[in-house]
Each structure stands twice: as structure tokens, then as C-alpha cells.
N, C-alpha and C positions, 0 to 999 in steps of 0.2 A: 270513595276508595274502600270503605268498610263493606259496602254492598258486594263488590267484586270479590273480597275476602270471604264473605259469607257464601257467595255463589260457589266459589272454589271448594270451600269445605263441604258444602252440600253435594257437589258433584263427586268429590273424593269419597264422601260417606256413601253415596249411591253406588259408586264403583265397587267399593269394599263389600257392601251388602249383596250386590249382584254376584260378585265373585264367590262370596260365601255360599250363596244359595246354589250356584252352579256346582261348586265342590261338593256340597251335601247331596245334590241330585246324582252327581257322577259316583259318589260313594254308594248311595242307595242302589243305583243301577248295577254296580259291580257286585254288591251283596246279592241282588236278585238273580244275577246271571252267574252263579257259582258254577264252575265246571263240573260236569257229571262224569262218572266213570261207568263204563259199560261192563257188565258181567254176563256171562253165559252159564246158565244153570242147567246141568243135565240130570234129569230124574231117571233112576234105575229102579227096578223092582226091589222092594225091601222085604223084611221077614213077614210082614202082614199081607203081602201080595197074594191074591187068590190064585193058586196054581191052575193052569189050564184055562184060565179066563183072559179074554183080551183086555187091553187098556180101558176100552169103553164099558166093560163089565165090572171094573174095580170100584170100590166104594170111594168115589172121588167128588161127591156132591159138594162137600164143604171145601175141598180144595178149589173147585171151580169158582165158588163164591169169593174165596180168598183172592184168587187171581183177578177176578173182575174188580175187586176193591183196589188192588194194586194198580190195575190199569186206569181206573178212574182217578186215583191219586197221582198218577203220572210216573210211578216207579217202574212199571212193567210195560215194555214196549211191544213185545211179541211173545207168543206162547202157543204151545199145542202138543198134542201127543205124537209120538214117533209111530209112523204107520207099519212098522214091523213089530209092534206091540212090545218094544223094549223099554218103554217108559215115555219120557217127554222132554221138552226143552223150553227154557224161558230166557228171554233177554231182559235184564234189569238195567236201568240207568238211575244211579244213586250217588250220593255224596262221597261214599268210600266203602271200603271192605267191611267195616263193622256194620254198616246199615245193610249191606247185602246179606251178611251172615245172619243178622237179626231177622230179616224177612224170611230166609230159608228156614231158620229154627222155629219161627211162628207158623209155618205152613202146616195145616191140619193133616195133610198127607204124610209129611215128614214126621210129625209128632206121633201119629198113629202107627207108623212103621210100614205104610203101603209103599212109600218111596224112600230110597236113599239118595243122596245128592252128591254131586261134585260141582265145584264152583271154580270158574276161571275168569280172571280179568280179560277183556276182549277189546282190542283196538280195532274198531271198524274203519275201513278205508273208504274214501270217497270215490268210488270207482266211476261214477257218472262224470266227475270232474276230470278224472284221468282219461276217460274215453274222449271227452271234448278236446283235451290237449292233444291227444294222439291224432284225432281227426283233423285238427287245425294244422298240425305239423305235416300231415299227408297232402294238404291242399297245394296246388301249384304256387310257387313263390315262397314256400316254407323252406327253412333250412334243410339241406340235404343230410340225411343220417341222424336227425334229431329224434331219437327214440329212447329217451331216458326211462328207466324202470319206474313204474309208479310207486314202488315200495321205497325208493330213495329220491324221489323228485321233489 
């Protein structure tokens, strides 16, 4: 009889241990997959912009290195000059507004005055998903008139 009691205690102990390990793993995964906020940064010519020069002729070597570092780190997703020589744009994915502001403030082109910036939080929409839904609704057998707006779907 004592053996059954020990076996039961052992099984309960193992179950608690496994549950605790699973909870810790789930907590770790939640911490690792913290939601990111997307920001659109628009760069405009600043007081140190060289008049009459295109964006490619501006002193932006350090800015380019800085952007590459942000990309490697995973904070910067897209970036490039505006082809009308009006500046550039960057898409950041960061933990919050304070991180985005710190990134912009540390940019060598902003610090030197070549660029002025405006920053906007940006909610990117999954247009590929919306297109698939619309396509599946347009197939034969789909509900008639089922065309919800992707902005409110």
C-alpha cells in the first residue's frame, strides 16, 4: 500500500514539475515575442543640407552606416532616399515611441542637421490576407455580396 502512495506522490510531483516548466517556457516565449510598434520616419532636408545637391551628394556616409546597424539589429525594416531628392524614409519596428525617438535622435544625419525628421506610428495592414479573403469570397459557392472592407474586417 505504501508503494502506491509513493508512486502517486511521485506522479503528482512530476506533474507539478512539468506544469511549472511549461509555464516558465510560455512566459519566456511571451517575453521574447513582445509586440513591436511600427514607425514611419520621414527625413527632410535640414539646415546643413547642401543646397543644389541631390540626396546622393549629401554627406550621409555615417547615416548609411547607422542605418545598416539598425537593420542588422532588427529595428529598421525598410529605408531609402526619396527619388525626388526631398529626403528619405525609414520604417522602424521597435518596442515603443521612446525607442523610436532615441533611434532618430542618435542618427548622425539628424545630429549634424543634414536631416530634420517627422515620426509617425504606422499600422500596417495585411493586404495579402485581405486579397485572399476577397478572392475566396468571389469564388463560386461563396456568399453573395460578401465584400467587407479590409479596414474593418
